[in-house]
C-alpha positions in Angstrom: -10.0 55.2 4.3 -7.8 54.0 1.1 -6.1 51.3 3.3 -9.5 50.0 4.6 -10.9 50.2 0.7 -7.9 48.1 -0.3 -8.3 45.4 2.5 -12.3 45.3 1.2 -11.1 45.0 -2.4 -8.7 42.1 -1.3 -11.5 40.4 0.4 -14.0 40.8 -2.5 -11.0 39.2 -4.7 -10.3 42.6 -6.6 -6.5 42.5 -6.6 -6.1 45.0 -9.1 -8.4 47.5 -7.2 -6.5 46.5 -4.0 -3.2 47.3 -5.6 -4.2 50.4 -7.0 -5.6 51.6 -3.6 -2.4 50.9 -1.8 -0.4 52.3 -4.5 -2.3 55.5 -4.2 -1.9 55.4 -0.3 2.1 55.2 -0.9 1.8 58.1 -3.0 0.3 60.0 -0.3 2.6 58.9 2.3 5.9 57.1 0.9 6.6 55.6 4.5 3.2 53.9 5.2 4.2 50.4 6.2 0.2 49.3 6.1 0.4 50.3 2.4 3.4 48.7 1.9 2.3 45.4 3.6 -1.0 45.8 1.5 0.9 46.4 -1.5 3.1 43.4 -1.0 0.0 41.3 -0.4 -2.1 42.4 -3.5 1.1 41.4 -5.7 1.0 37.9 -4.2 -2.7 37.6 -4.9 -2.1 38.9 -8.2 0.4 35.8 -9.0 -2.1 33.5 -7.5 -5.0 34.7 -9.8 -2.4 34.5 -12.8 -1.7 31.1 -11.7 -5.6 30.2 -11.2 -6.2 31.7 -14.7 -3.6 29.8 -16.3 -5.0 26.6 -14.6 -8.1 27.1 -15.9 -6.8 27.5 -19.5 -4.7 24.2 -18.9 -7.8 22.5 -17.9 -9.6 23.6 -20.8 -7.1 22.2 -23.1 -7.2 19.0 -21.0 -3.7 19.5 -19.4 -4.8 18.5 -16.0 -1.6 17.2 -14.9 -0.1 20.7 -15.7 -3.2 22.6 -14.4 -2.6 20.9 -10.9 1.0 21.9 -10.9 0.0 25.4 -11.6 -2.2 25.3 -8.6 0.7 24.5 -6.3 1.8 28.3 -6.6 -1.4 29.4 -5.1 -0.6 29.7 -1.4 -3.2 28.5 1.4 -3.2 31.9 2.8 -4.3 33.4 -0.5 -8.1 34.9 -1.1 -8.0 32.7 -3.9 -7.3 29.3 -1.8 -10.9 28.4 -2.0 -10.9 28.8 -6.0 -7.7 26.7 -6.0 -9.4 23.8 -3.9 -12.5 23.9 -6.1 -10.6 23.6 -9.1 -8.4 21.1 -7.7 -11.6 18.9 -7.0 -13.0 19.4 -10.3 -9.5 18.4 -12.2 -9.3 15.4 -9.9 -12.6 14.4 -10.5 -12.2 14.8 -14.1 -9.0 12.8 -14.2 -10.8 9.9 -12.5 -13.7 9.7 -15.0 -11.0 10.0 -17.7 -8.9 7.2 -16.4 -12.1 4.8 -15.9 -13.2 5.8 -19.4 -9.9 4.7 -20.9 -9.6 1.4 -19.1 -13.3 0.5 -20.1 -11.9 1.2 -23.5 -9.1 -0.9 -23.4 -11.1 -3.7 -22.0 -13.8 -3.2 -24.7 -11.0 -3.3 -27.4 -9.6 -6.6 -25.8 -6.1 -5.0 -24.6 -6.3 -6.6 -21.5 -2.7 -6.2 -20.2 -2.8 -2.4 -21.2 -6.3 -2.2 -19.4 -4.6 -4.1 -16.2 -1.6 -1.6 -16.2 -3.8 1.4 -16.4 -6.0 0.1 -13.9 -3.4 -0.6 -11.3 -2.3 3.0 -12.0 -5.8 4.3 -11.3 -6.1 2.1 -8.0 -2.6 3.6 -6.7 -3.9 7.2 -7.7 -7.2 7.0 -6.3 -7.3 4.2 -3.8 -11.0 5.3 -2.6 -12.4 4.9 -6.2 -14.9 2.1 -6.0 -15.4 1.8 -9.6 -11.8 1.9 -10.4 -11.2 -1.2 -8.1 -14.2 -2.8 -9.9 -12.3 -2.2 -13.0 -9.2 -3.7 -11.6 -11.0 -6.6 -11.0 -12.4 -6.7 -14.1 -8.9 -6.1 -16.0 -7.8 -9.0 -13.6 -10.4 -11.3 -14.8 -9.8 -10.8 -18.3 -6.0 -11.6 -18.0 -6.9 -14.6 -16.2 -9.3 -15.6 -18.9 -6.8 -15.4 -21.7 -5.0 -18.4 -23.1 -1.8 -18.7 -21.6 -0.5 -19.5 -25.0 -2.4 -17.9 -27.8 0.2 -19.4 -30.5 -1.0 -22.9 -29.3 -4.7 -22.3 -29.3 -4.2 -21.0 -32.9 -2.5 -24.2 -34.0 -5.4 -26.2 -32.0 -8.0 -24.2 -34.0 -6.5 -24.8 -37.1 -5.9 -28.7 -36.3 -9.7 -28.6 -35.2 -10.8 -27.1 -38.3 -8.9 -29.9 -40.3 -5.9 -27.7 -41.6 -2.9 -29.9 -40.4 -0.5 -28.2 -42.6 -1.5 -24.6 -41.0 -1.5 -26.3 -37.5 1.9 -27.5 -38.1 3.2 -24.2 -39.5 1.7 -22.0 -36.7 3.5 -24.6 -34.1 6.6 -24.6 -35.8 6.7 -20.9 -36.2 6.1 -20.7 -32.1 8.6 -23.3 -31.6 5.9 -25.6 -30.0 7.9 -28.7 -30.2 5.5 -31.0 -28.2 2.7 -30.2 -30.2 4.5 -30.9 -33.4 5.2 -34.3 -31.7 1.6 -34.8 -31.1 0.7 -33.7 -34.8 3.1 -36.4 -36.0 2.1 -39.0 -33.8 -1.6 -38.3 -34.8 -0.8 -38.7 -38.5 1.3 -41.8 -38.0 -2.1 -43.4 -36.3 -4.2 -42.0 -38.8 
């Protein structure tokens, strides 16, 4: 009866109760192979439960990578495998959302190089995420739209606003010899 109770408790995820029932059987019959087996199973399940509990705490602290590593300690044969898989999906979905949000934030801050790097990592990790691929394309487009030589653009802007000395200083500081020649030629013609 105690062995059957221990099996029911394991199925109901009451691993502490299952361990107690198996220990009671062993106290009555120290040579019971079934009780020894159930006790080993209960101990394994207690470790699996502890791993899931720790993964939940780590997830609450937004340490999802560590939580996912902790879930690897729960074997497929465990009664907690279903809970492990559910938690793994939740952590993965949250990771996808967090990554998307970071990419969008970087794009909004005009940090397109960082956004492109993060978007490439995102697509590599979650290749089936359609929104992630869209963010990658958006980041690539933003990188392509950026001026190839921002120093030259700044010097041209200064020139356009009539600040020849500032344009010359910017071009000189950036080592834009060709643009400096163009400025000299402009001044000579003027």
